[in-house]
C-alpha positions as CSV (number, residue, x, y, z in Angstrom):
1,X,0.0,0.0,0.0
2,X,1.2,3.5,-0.7
3,X,-0.2,6.6,1.1
4,X,0.9,9.8,2.7
5,X,2.9,9.5,6.0
6,X,2.2,12.1,8.6
7,X,4.4,12.6,11.7
8,X,3.7,15.3,14.3
9,X,5.4,16.2,17.6
10,X,3.1,18.3,19.8
11,X,5.0,20.4,22.3
12,X,5.0,23.4,24.5
13,X,5.8,26.7,22.9
14,X,9.0,26.4,20.8
15,X,11.6,29.1,20.6
16,X,10.3,31.5,17.9
17,X,13.6,32.4,16.3
18,X,14.5,28.7,15.8
19,X,11.1,27.4,14.7
20,X,11.6,27.6,10.9
21,X,15.0,25.9,11.1
22,X,13.5,23.2,13.4
23,X,10.7,22.5,11.0
24,X,12.9,22.3,7.9
25,X,15.4,20.0,9.7
26,X,12.6,17.7,10.9
27,X,11.2,17.4,7.4
28,X,14.5,16.8,5.7
29,X,15.6,14.1,8.2
30,X,12.3,12.2,7.8
31,X,12.0,12.5,4.0
32,X,15.7,11.6,3.4
33,X,15.4,8.6,5.7
34,X,12.3,7.3,3.8
35,X,14.0,7.7,0.5
36,X,17.2,6.0,1.7
37,X,15.2,3.0,2.7
38,X,13.3,2.9,-0.6
39,X,10.0,3.7,1.0
40,X,9.6,7.0,-0.9
41,X,11.1,8.0,-4.3
42,X,13.2,11.1,-4.9
43,X,10.2,13.0,-6.2
44,X,7.9,12.4,-3.3
45,X,6.5,15.7,-2.0
46,X,7.4,16.5,1.6
47,X,5.4,19.3,3.4
48,X,6.7,21.0,6.5
49,X,4.3,22.1,9.2
50,X,5.6,24.3,12.1
51,X,3.6,26.3,14.6
52,X,4.5,27.5,18.1
53,X,3.4,24.2,19.5
54,X,4.2,21.6,16.9
55,X,6.7,20.2,14.4
56,X,5.2,18.0,11.7
57,X,5.9,16.6,8.2
58,X,3.8,14.9,5.6
59,X,5.5,12.9,2.9
60,X,3.4,11.8,0.0
61,X,3.2,8.3,-1.6
62,X,5.1,6.3,1.0
63,X,5.1,2.5,0.7
64,X,4.3,0.1,3.5
65,X,7.1,-2.1,2.3
66,X,10.1,-1.2,0.0
67,X,10.7,-3.3,-3.1
68,X,13.1,-6.2,-2.7
69,X,16.7,-5.3,-3.3
70,X,19.7,-7.1,-4.8
71,X,22.6,-7.6,-2.5
72,X,26.0,-8.1,-4.1
73,X,29.1,-9.3,-2.3
74,X,32.4,-9.1,-4.2
75,X,34.7,-12.2,-4.0
76,X,38.1,-13.1,-5.3
77,X,39.2,-12.0,-8.7
78,X,39.0,-14.4,-11.6
79,X,42.8,-14.7,-11.7
80,X,42.7,-15.8,-8.1
81,X,39.5,-17.9,-8.2
82,X,40.5,-20.1,-11.2
83,X,43.6,-22.2,-11.7
84,X,45.4,-22.5,-15.0
85,X,43.0,-25.2,-16.2
86,X,39.9,-23.0,-15.4
87,X,38.9,-25.0,-12.3
88,X,37.8,-23.3,-9.0
89,X,40.7,-22.8,-6.6
90,X,40.5,-23.6,-2.9
91,X,40.3,-19.8,-2.2
92,X,37.2,-19.5,-4.3
93,X,35.5,-22.6,-2.9
94,X,36.2,-21.5,0.7
95,X,34.8,-18.0,-0.1
96,X,31.7,-19.4,-1.7
97,X,31.2,-21.7,1.3
98,X,31.3,-18.7,3.7
99,X,28.6,-17.0,1.6
100,X,26.4,-20.2,1.8
101,X,26.5,-20.5,-2.0
102,X,27.6,-23.0,-4.6
103,X,30.5,-22.0,-6.8
104,X,28.3,-22.6,-9.9
105,X,25.8,-19.9,-8.6
106,X,28.5,-17.2,-8.5
107,X,28.5,-14.6,-11.4
108,X,31.5,-13.0,-13.0
109,X,31.6,-9.2,-13.5
110,X,34.0,-6.3,-13.5
111,X,34.5,-4.1,-10.4
112,X,35.9,-1.4,-12.6
113,X,39.5,-2.6,-12.5
114,X,39.4,-6.4,-13.0
115,X,36.9,-9.3,-13.4
116,X,35.8,-10.8,-10.1
117,X,33.3,-13.3,-8.7
118,X,30.2,-12.0,-7.1
119,X,27.5,-13.5,-4.9
120,X,24.1,-12.0,-5.6
121,X,21.0,-12.5,-3.4
122,X,17.7,-10.8,-3.1
123,X,16.8,-9.3,0.3
124,X,13.3,-8.2,1.5
125,X,12.7,-4.4,1.3
126,X,12.4,-2.3,4.5
127,X,9.2,-2.3,6.4
128,X,7.7,1.1,7.2
129,X,6.6,0.0,10.7
130,X,10.2,-1.1,11.4
131,X,11.8,2.0,10.0
132,X,9.7,4.9,11.3
133,X,10.6,4.7,15.0
134,X,14.3,4.9,14.2
135,X,13.7,7.7,11.7
136,X,11.9,9.8,14.3
137,X,14.7,9.3,16.9
138,X,17.3,10.2,14.3
139,X,15.3,13.3,13.2
140,X,15.0,14.5,16.8
141,X,18.7,13.9,17.3
142,X,19.6,16.1,14.2
143,X,17.4,19.0,15.2
144,X,19.4,22.3,15.5
145,X,18.2,22.8,19.1
146,X,19.5,26.1,20.5
147,X,19.3,24.8,24.1
148,X,18.1,21.4,25.3
149,X,15.6,21.4,28.1
150,X,15.6,18.5,30.6
151,X,12.2,17.5,32.0
152,X,10.5,14.6,33.7
153,X,7.8,12.4,32.2
154,X,4.5,11.6,33.9
155,X,6.1,8.7,35.8
156,X,8.1,11.1,37.9
157,X,11.4,9.4,37.4
158,X,12.3,9.3,33.7
159,X,14.2,12.4,32.4
160,X,14.0,13.4,28.8
161,X,15.9,16.1,26.9
162,X,14.3,18.1,24.1
163,X,13.9,21.7,23.0
164,X,10.6,22.0,24.9
165,X,8.5,19.4,26.8
166,X,6.6,17.2,24.2
167,X,3.1,16.1,24.9
168,X,1.9,14.2,21.8
169,X,3.2,12.0,19.0
170,X,1.0,11.5,15.9
171,X,2.1,9.0,13.3
172,X,-0.4,8.1,10.4
173,X,0.2,6.2,7.2
174,X,-2.9,7.0,5.3
175,X,-5.6,6.3,7.9
176,X,-3.5,3.7,9.9
177,X,-1.6,4.6,13.1
178,X,2.0,3.5,12.7
179,X,3.3,2.1,16.1
180,X,6.2,4.2,17.3
181,X,7.6,5.8,20.5
182,X,9.7,8.9,21.1
183,X,10.4,11.2,24.1
184,X,8.4,8.9,26.3
185,X,5.3,9.2,24.0
186,X,3.3,6.6,22.1
187,X,2.0,7.3,18.7
188,X,-1.6,7.9,18.0
189,X,-3.9,10.1,15.8
190,X,-4.7,12.9,18.3
191,X,-3.6,16.5,17.7
192,X,-4.8,19.8,19.2
193,X,-6.3,23.0,17.8
194,X,-5.9,26.7,18.8
195,X,-5.5,27.2,22.5
196,X,-8.5,29.6,22.8
197,X,-10.5,29.7,19.5
198,X,-10.3,26.1,18.1
199,X,-11.3,22.6,19.1
200,X,-8.8,21.5,21.8
201,X,-8.7,17.9,20.7
202,X,-8.8,16.7,17.1
203,X,-8.8,13.1,16.0
204,X,-7.1,13.0,12.5
205,X,-8.8,10.3,10.4
206,X,-6.3,10.4,7.5
207,X,-2.8,11.9,6.9
208,X,-4.2,13.9,4.1
209,X,-6.9,15.5,6.3
210,X,-4.3,17.0,8.8
211,X,-3.9,20.5,7.4
212,X,-7.6,21.1,6.7
213,X,-8.7,19.7,10.0
214,X,-6.4,22.0,11.9
215,X,-7.6,25.0,9.9
216,X,-11.2,24.2,10.7
217,X,-12.3,23.5,13.4
218,X,-8.8,23.7,14.9
219,X,-8.2,27.4,13.8
220,X,-4.5,26.7,13.3
221,X,-2.7,27.4,10.1
222,X,-0.2,24.6,10.2
223,X,2.1,25.7,7.4
224,X,4.8,28.2,8.5
225,X,5.0,29.7,4.9
226,X,1.2,30.0,4.6
227,X,1.0,31.7,8.0
228,X,3.7,34.1,7.0
229,X,2.1,35.0,3.7
230,X,-1.2,35.7,5.5
231,X,0.4,38.0,8.0
232,X,2.4,39.8,5.3
233,X,-0.7,40.4,3.2
234,X,-2.7,41.6,6.2
235,X,0.1,44.0,7.3
236,X,0.6,45.5,3.9
237,X,-3.2,45.9,3.4
238,X,-3.6,47.6,6.7
239,X,-0.6,49.9,6.1
240,X,-1.9,50.8,2.6
241,X,-5.4,51.5,4.0
242,X,-3.8,54.0,6.5
243,X,-1.7,55.6,3.8
244,X,1.5,54.4,5.4
245,X,4.3,51.9,4.8
246,X,6.2,49.3,6.9
247,X,9.6,50.8,6.2
248,X,12.8,49.0,5.1
249,X,12.2,45.5,4.0
250,X,15.2,43.8,5.8
251,X,14.0,44.4,9.4
252,X,10.4,43.8,8.4
253,X,11.3,40.4,7.0
254,X,13.2,39.4,10.1
255,X,10.3,40.5,12.4
256,X,7.8,38.8,10.1
257,X,9.6,35.5,10.6
258,X,9.6,36.0,14.3
259,X,5.9,36.8,14.7
260,X,5.0,34.0,12.4
261,X,6.5,31.6,14.9
262,X,4.4,33.1,17.7
263,X,0.9,32.8,16.4
264,X,-1.3,30.0,15.0
265,X,-4.2,32.0,13.7
266,X,-2.9,35.5,13.1
267,X,-4.9,38.7,13.0
268,X,-3.5,42.3,12.5
269,X,-4.8,45.3,14.5
270,X,-3.8,49.0,14.6
271,X,-2.4,50.6,17.7
272,X,-1.3,54.1,18.5
273,X,0.8,56.2,20.9
274,X,1.0,59.8,21.9
275,X,2.6,62.0,19.2
276,X,4.8,63.8,21.8
277,X,6.9,60.7,21.9
278,X,8.1,61.5,18.4
279,X,10.4,64.1,19.9
280,X,12.6,61.1,20.7
281,X,14.9,60.0,17.8
282,X,12.8,57.6,15.8
283,X,15.5,54.9,15.8
284,X,14.9,54.5,19.6
285,X,11.1,54.2,19.2
286,X,11.4,51.8,16.3
287,X,13.8,49.5,18.1
288,X,11.6,49.6,21.2
289,X,8.5,48.5,19.2
290,X,10.2,45.9,17.0
291,X,12.6,44.4,19.5
292,X,10.7,44.5,22.8
293,X,7.1,44.4,21.6
294,X,7.3,42.8,18.2
295,X,5.1,45.5,16.7
296,X,5.4,46.8,13.1
297,X,6.0,50.6,13.1
298,X,4.3,52.7,10.4
299,X,6.0,55.4,8.3
300,X,4.8,58.2,6.1
301,X,5.8,58.7,2.5
302,X,9.0,60.5,3.6
303,X,10.1,57.7,5.8
304,X,9.2,59.5,9.0
305,X,7.8,57.5,11.9
306,X,4.0,57.8,12.5
307,X,2.5,57.6,16.0
308,X,0.8,54.3,14.9
309,X,1.9,50.7,14.7
310,X,0.5,47.3,13.7
311,X,0.0,44.4,16.1
312,X,0.0,40.7,15.1
313,X,-2.2,38.9,17.6
314,X,-3.0,35.2,18.0
315,X,-6.8,36.0,18.2
316,X,-9.2,37.0,15.5
317,X,-12.1,38.9,17.1
318,X,-14.8,41.2,16.0
319,X,-14.1,43.7,18.8
320,X,-10.4,44.3,19.0
321,X,-10.5,47.1,21.5
322,X,-9.3,45.0,24.5
323,X,-6.4,43.7,22.5
324,X,-5.4,47.1,21.1
325,X,-5.8,48.9,24.5
326,X,-3.8,46.2,26.3
327,X,-0.9,46.6,23.8
328,X,-1.0,50.4,23.9
329,X,-0.8,50.3,27.7
330,X,2.2,48.0,27.5
331,X,4.2,50.0,24.9
332,X,3.6,53.4,26.5
333,X,6.0,52.8,29.5
334,X,8.6,51.5,27.0
335,X,8.4,54.7,25.0
336,X,8.5,56.7,28.2
337,X,11.7,55.0,29.2
338,X,13.2,55.8,25.8
339,X,12.2,59.5,26.3
340,X,13.7,59.5,29.8
341,X,17.0,58.1,28.7
342,X,17.2,60.5,25.8
343,X,16.5,63.6,27.9
344,X,18.9,62.5,30.7
345,X,21.7,61.7,28.2
346,X,21.6,65.2,26.7
347,X,22.3,66.8,30.0
348,X,26.0,65.8,29.5
349,X,28.1,66.3,26.4
350,X,29.8,63.4,24.7
351,X,33.2,64.9,25.4
352,X,32.4,65.0,29.1
353,X,31.8,61.2,29.1
354,X,35.3,60.4,27.7
355,X,36.9,59.8,31.1
356,X,34.3,57.1,31.8
357,X,35.8,55.0,28.9
358,X,38.9,54.5,31.1
359,X,36.8,52.2,33.3
360,X,35.4,50.2,30.4
361,X,37.6,47.2,29.7
362,X,38.0,46.5,25.9
363,X,40.2,43.4,26.3
364,X,42.3,42.3,29.3
365,X,45.5,42.4,27.2
366,X,44.5,45.3,25.0
367,X,43.5,47.8,27.7
368,X,40.4,50.0,28.1
369,X,38.2,51.7,25.6
370,X,40.0,54.9,26.4
371,X,43.3,53.4,25.5
372,X,41.8,51.8,22.4
373,X,40.4,55.2,21.4
374,X,43.8,56.7,21.4
375,X,45.1,53.9,19.1
376,X,42.2,54.5,16.7
377,X,42.7,58.2,16.7
378,X,46.4,57.9,15.8
379,X,45.5,55.4,13.0
380,X,42.7,57.6,11.7
381,X,45.0,60.6,11.4
382,X,47.5,58.5,9.3
383,X,44.7,57.1,7.1
384,X,43.2,60.5,6.6
385,X,46.6,61.8,5.5
386,X,47.1,58.9,3.1
387,X,43.6,59.4,1.6
388,X,44.0,63.1,1.3
389,X,41.1,64.0,3.7
390,X,40.9,66.2,6.7
391,X,42.9,64.6,9.6
392,X,41.4,67.1,12.1
393,X,37.8,66.0,11.5
394,X,38.9,62.3,11.5
395,X,40.7,62.8,14.8
396,X,37.7,64.4,16.4
397,X,35.3,61.8,15.1
398,X,37.6,59.0,16.3
399,X,37.9,60.6,19.8
400,X,34.1,60.8,20.2
401,X,33.2,57.6,18.3
402,X,32.8,55.4,21.5
403,X,31.7,58.2,23.8
404,X,28.0,57.2,23.6
405,X,28.8,53.8,25.2
406,X,28.3,55.0,28.8
407,X,25.0,56.7,27.9
408,X,21.7,55.4,29.3
409,X,20.1,54.9,25.9
410,X,23.0,52.8,24.6
411,X,23.1,50.9,27.8
412,X,19.4,50.0,27.3
413,X,19.7,49.5,23.5
414,X,23.2,48.5,22.5
415,X,22.1,48.3,18.9
416,X,21.9,52.1,18.9
417,X,25.6,52.8,19.6
418,X,26.8,55.2,17.0
419,X,23.3,56.2,16.1
420,X,22.8,57.9,19.5
421,X,26.3,59.3,19.3
422,X,25.3,61.2,16.2
423,X,22.3,62.7,17.8
424,X,24.2,63.7,20.9
425,X,27.1,65.2,18.9
426,X,24.7,67.4,16.9
427,X,23.1,68.5,20.2
428,X,26.5,69.3,21.6
429,X,27.3,71.5,18.5
430,X,29.9,69.2,17.0
431,X,30.5,69.6,13.3
432,X,28.0,67.8,11.1
433,X,30.8,65.8,9.5
434,X,31.9,64.6,12.9
435,X,28.4,63.6,14.0
436,X,27.9,61.7,10.7
437,X,31.2,59.9,11.1
438,X,30.3,58.7,14.6
439,X,27.2,57.1,13.2
440,X,29.0,55.7,10.1
441,X,32.1,54.2,11.7
442,X,30.3,51.0,12.5
443,X,29.4,50.5,8.8
444,X,29.3,48.1,7.1
445,X,27.8,46.0,9.9
446,X,27.1,43.0,7.6
447,X,27.7,41.8,4.1
448,X,25.1,43.9,2.3
449,X,25.2,46.9,4.6
450,X,25.9,50.4,3.2
451,X,29.4,51.8,3.2
452,X,30.2,55.1,5.1
453,X,29.2,58.0,2.9
454,X,31.5,60.6,4.3
455,X,35.3,60.9,4.2
456,X,35.6,61.1,8.0
457,X,33.2,58.1,8.4
458,X,35.3,56.0,6.0
459,X,38.5,56.9,7.7
460,X,37.3,56.2,11.3
461,X,35.5,53.0,10.1
462,X,38.8,51.8,8.5
463,X,40.8,52.7,11.6
464,X,38.3,51.0,14.0
465,X,38.2,47.7,12.0
466,X,41.9,47.6,11.4
467,X,42.7,48.2,15.0
468,X,40.3,45.4,15.9
469,X,41.7,43.0,13.4
470,X,45.4,43.5,14.4
471,X,44.7,43.8,18.1
472,X,42.5,40.7,18.5
473,X,44.7,38.7,16.2
474,X,47.7,39.8,18.2
475,X,46.2,38.3,21.4
476,X,45.4,35.0,19.8
477,X,41.8,35.7,18.8
478,X,42.1,34.6,15.2
479,X,38.9,32.7,13.9
480,X,39.1,28.9,14.0
481,X,36.6,26.9,11.9
482,X,33.1,28.3,12.5
483,X,34.1,30.2,15.6
484,X,34.7,33.9,15.2
485,X,33.7,35.5,18.5
486,X,35.2,38.9,17.7
487,X,33.6,39.0,14.2
488,X,37.0,39.4,12.5
489,X,35.7,38.0,9.2
490,X,33.1,40.8,9.2
491,X,35.7,43.4,10.0
492,X,38.0,42.1,7.2
493,X,35.2,42.2,4.7
494,X,34.3,45.7,5.7
495,X,37.9,46.8,5.1
496,X,37.8,45.2,1.7
497,X,34.6,46.7,0.7
498,X,35.6,50.2,1.9
499,X,38.9,50.2,0.1
500,X,37.4,48.9,-3.2
501,X,34.4,51.3,-2.9
502,X,36.8,54.2,-2.3
503,X,38.6,53.5,-5.6
504,X,36.1,55.6,-7.5
505,X,37.5,58.7,-5.7
506,X,41.1,57.9,-6.5
507,X,44.0,55.7,-5.4
508,X,43.8,54.2,-1.9
509,X,46.6,53.1,0.4
510,X,47.9,49.6,0.0
511,X,46.5,47.0,2.3
512,X,49.9,46.1,3.7
513,X,50.6,49.8,4.6
514,X,47.3,50.1,6.5
515,X,47.8,46.9,8.4
516,X,51.4,47.9,9.2
517,X,50.1,51.3,10.5
518,X,47.6,49.5,12.7
519,X,50.4,47.2,14.0
520,X,52.5,50.3,14.9
521,X,49.8,51.4,17.3
522,X,50.1,48.1,19.2
523,X,53.9,48.3,19.6
524,X,53.8,49.4,23.2
525,X,51.6,46.7,24.5
526,X,53.1,43.7,26.3
527,X,52.2,40.1,25.2
528,X,50.7,41.3,22.0
529,X,52.2,40.0,18.8
530,X,51.0,41.8,15.7
531,X,51.5,39.4,12.8
532,X,50.9,41.8,9.9
533,X,51.6,39.1,7.3
534,X,49.0,36.7,8.8
535,X,46.4,39.5,9.0
536,X,47.1,40.5,5.4
537,X,46.6,36.9,4.2
538,X,43.4,36.7,6.2
539,X,42.0,39.8,4.7
540,X,43.0,38.7,1.2
541,X,41.1,35.4,1.7
542,X,38.0,37.4,2.6
543,X,38.6,39.4,-0.5
544,X,38.9,36.2,-2.6
545,X,35.6,34.9,-1.1
546,X,33.8,38.2,-1.6
547,X,34.8,38.3,-5.3
548,X,33.6,34.8,-5.9
549,X,30.3,35.6,-4.2
550,X,30.0,38.4,-6.7
551,X,30.2,35.9,-9.5
552,X,33.8,36.4,-10.5
553,X,35.3,33.0,-11.8
554,X,37.7,31.5,-9.3
555,X,40.5,31.1,-11.9
556,X,40.3,34.8,-12.8
557,X,40.3,35.9,-9.1
558,X,43.3,33.7,-8.4
559,X,45.1,35.1,-11.5
560,X,44.6,38.7,-10.5
561,X,45.5,38.2,-6.8
562,X,48.6,36.2,-7.7
563,X,50.1,39.3,-9.3
564,X,48.9,41.9,-6.8
565,X,46.8,41.3,-3.7
566,X,47.7,44.6,-2.1
567,X,46.3,47.4,-4.3
568,X,42.6,46.7,-3.7
569,X,41.4,49.7,-5.7
570,X,42.8,48.0,-8.8
571,X,41.3,44.6,-8.3
572,X,37.9,45.1,-10.0
573,X,39.3,46.9,-13.1
574,X,41.8,44.2,-13.6
575,X,39.1,41.5,-13.2
576,X,37.0,43.3,-15.8
577,X,40.0,43.5,-18.2
578,X,40.8,39.8,-17.6
579,X,37.2,38.8,-18.4
580,X,37.4,40.8,-21.7
581,X,40.7,39.1,-22.5
582,X,39.1,35.7,-22.1
583,X,36.9,36.4,-25.0
584,X,39.8,36.9,-27.4
585,X,40.7,33.9,-29.6
586,X,44.3,34.2,-28.6
587,X,43.7,34.0,-24.8
588,X,43.6,30.2,-24.4
589,X,46.9,29.7,-26.3
590,X,48.7,32.5,-24.5
591,X,47.5,31.2,-21.1
592,X,48.8,27.7,-21.9
593,X,52.1,29.1,-23.2
594,X,52.4,31.2,-20.0
595,X,52.0,28.1,-17.9
596,X,54.6,26.3,-19.9
597,X,57.0,29.2,-19.6
598,X,56.5,29.2,-15.8
599,X,57.3,25.5,-15.6
600,X,60.5,25.9,-17.6
601,X,61.6,28.9,-15.5
602,X,61.0,27.1,-12.2
603,X,63.4,24.4,-13.2
604,X,66.1,26.9,-14.4
605,X,68.6,29.0,-12.5
606,X,66.7,32.0,-11.1
607,X,69.4,34.3,-12.3
608,X,68.9,33.3,-15.9
609,X,65.2,34.2,-15.7
610,X,65.9,37.8,-14.7
611,X,68.9,38.3,-17.0
612,X,68.8,40.6,-20.1
613,X,68.8,38.8,-23.5
614,X,71.8,39.4,-25.7
615,X,70.7,39.9,-29.3
616,X,74.2,39.3,-30.7
617,X,74.2,35.7,-29.7
618,X,73.3,33.0,-32.3
619,X,69.5,32.6,-32.5
620,X,66.9,30.7,-34.5
621,X,64.6,32.7,-36.8
622,X,61.6,32.0,-34.5
623,X,63.7,33.1,-31.5
624,X,64.5,36.4,-33.3
625,X,60.9,36.9,-34.2
626,X,59.8,36.4,-30.6
627,X,62.4,38.8,-29.4
628,X,61.3,41.5,-31.9
629,X,57.6,40.9,-31.0
630,X,58.4,41.3,-27.3
631,X,60.3,44.5,-28.0
632,X,57.4,45.9,-30.0
633,X,54.7,44.8,-27.5
634,X,56.3,45.9,-24.3
635,X,56.0,49.7,-24.9
636,X,52.3,49.3,-25.8
637,X,51.7,47.3,-22.6
638,X,53.6,49.9,-20.5
639,X,51.7,52.8,-22.1
640,X,48.3,51.1,-21.4
641,X,49.3,50.4,-17.8
642,X,50.4,53.9,-17.3
643,X,46.9,55.2,-18.1
644,X,45.2,52.5,-16.1
645,X,44.0,50.7,-19.2
646,X,44.3,47.1,-18.1
647,X,42.1,45.9,-20.9
648,X,44.4,47.5,-23.5
649,X,47.5,46.0,-21.9
650,X,46.1,42.5,-22.1
651,X,44.8,43.1,-25.6
652,X,48.3,44.1,-26.7
653,X,49.5,40.6,-25.7
654,X,47.4,39.1,-28.5
655,X,50.1,40.0,-31.0
656,X,52.4,37.6,-29.2
657,X,50.4,34.4,-30.0
658,X,51.9,33.6,-33.4
659,X,55.6,34.2,-32.4
660,X,55.1,32.4,-29.1
661,X,53.6,29.3,-30.8
662,X,56.3,29.4,-33.4
663,X,59.0,29.6,-30.8
664,X,57.9,26.5,-29.0
665,X,57.4,24.6,-32.2
666,X,60.8,25.4,-33.7
667,X,63.2,26.3,-30.8
668,X,64.8,24.0,-28.2
669,X,65.3,26.0,-25.0
670,X,67.5,23.7,-23.0
671,X,70.3,23.2,-25.5
672,X,73.9,22.1,-24.6
673,X,75.5,25.5,-25.3
674,X,75.1,27.3,-21.9
675,X,75.3,30.8,-23.5
676,X,72.5,30.1,-25.9
677,X,70.4,28.3,-23.2
678,X,70.8,31.2,-20.8
679,X,69.9,33.7,-23.5
680,X,66.7,31.8,-24.3
681,X,65.8,31.5,-20.7
682,X,66.3,35.3,-20.3
683,X,64.0,35.9,-23.3
684,X,61.4,33.7,-21.7
685,X,61.8,35.5,-18.4
686,X,61.3,38.8,-20.1
687,X,58.2,37.4,-21.9
688,X,56.8,35.9,-18.7
689,X,57.1,39.2,-16.8
690,X,55.4,41.1,-19.7
691,X,52.5,38.7,-19.9
692,X,51.9,38.8,-16.2
693,X,51.7,42.5,-15.6
694,X,47.9,42.5,-15.1
695,X,47.3,38.9,-14.0
696,X,49.0,35.5,-13.8
697,X,47.7,34.1,-17.1
698,X,48.9,30.6,-16.2
699,X,46.0,30.4,-13.8
700,X,43.6,30.5,-16.7
701,X,45.2,27.5,-18.5
702,X,42.9,24.5,-18.8
């Protein structure tokens, strides 16, 4: 028999931020296990159901028994199993005896290398009833549980570990209950509806009836995605009806995922707060509503916060006044707290808070935030000078960048550091550029975040991230595997993106010089070893990964970085030029020749490769032709490089294809005459350097 298989674990409220991952993991483990045992084919549809109180999966077209399977056991090779006369050897007879088979029943077939004897038997397929209990246990064991909870079963003595206490196990194959046990529960066909608005106990007659039965009369939307779509549609419809919007999509999407994991039958209502709270910076109010209350703030057409918000409730009622009033009473004290912190913080200037940074430990071996601020200031002044920007503004911004850390608002909402510093700096009368840099110096915070827009913001952001990279690396905090507690990968990617993004405004300092300057600031610290080379290699690897994520072919990335991994402002133009070079008909031949030349030079005396060719020595016609082609091409390459035309430099190399091919067809490099051999190696060395000015073309070979 084939029918849908339904498995549900009914639990207490699951952690909302982990619910979607838990549901996907449970589904994958069950579906993959059924397919591995031959009980479901690769195309069998697997549906995930995840609500605050349940994880469930339904796999379509699951068999009661898998088809019989052929079992093959490889025996001795034919060469070992038969003697010179073709009779079975003792080794073959003994092996067949161990398999419980007659020699005559063995088959001969290749194992890919030689012909062997095989014993083939047919085994019964797996039974669903035998497989399901183990699959459930395995699926539970594989769940990405944030934190395991230990609880006792009803017997008062058995302890079970799971993400939350489980109270029900439903396992149906079609309309039949499959016997199974997990977490101290026995399988049945009972599930439960909405806690307040649905039928509390639901008997599921068939696996295919699960979703519809939960929806009505259970009043539970079992599918996470369907629930999310419903909430999203209601939110946008309500916002549009009010002439407002939900704001930036990224935070809306994250909050939408979270509230979807908190409700089973969602309904959206409109709440409001007193307009006088809008005197507080809107970032504070937005964070309060989204983070603490999981409300959706509303914005006008200009992106300004309105004194209204949307509530996603787990109850659909005709009269929502009690729900709305209750939520408004809860949010009002939160907003009042934000206003209090804001007003209190403005009574003292940012500059007056600087001494308090001396009591804030940054790292036990790297000192306090005050000491770190001085290192960042010195580095910011050097970077500003190298970039040709105002070092005075950069110094002031670096001085005040962390001054908002001791404020009440940042203490309550750490996510607002930098943002509040900007507001307080403007209130103190600091230059607008300084205030903007204070807010921007944390950027980019993540892979897709915006870069600092101002010069001072870019300078302080670079200084802050480079100081973190070199300092934490110097005390042994380099990332290992998946562990990166100090977010050094994010800091390295931020440095990469800022330097490349700055290229449009002109040349940028080399990566090594910036890392070296950061290391200089750590020179006076004991037990801190600043490994500039290791930090540089780490940042380059982040650059390599970032370029590949942008769609740049790995071979082209490796080719460019093999020649120069220090001038980040020239990486993208060289990659664009290399991509254009790859479309030329000569590119493949020249890349292969470049690789061949590199192999020859690696085996030769290094001094020969950097010598100057002597044209007066005896030479074959093809050798002279190549020498002349190199002499004619080199000025064109140099001229193109001088104007930053990397594409033109590579295109000029196309003229070398014919003489290079002729040289290798007609000329022997490693001849007995040492003078001629050295001269030809010198020519190849000159050619190799010319071809690799933009990128190592040998990386493109093959």
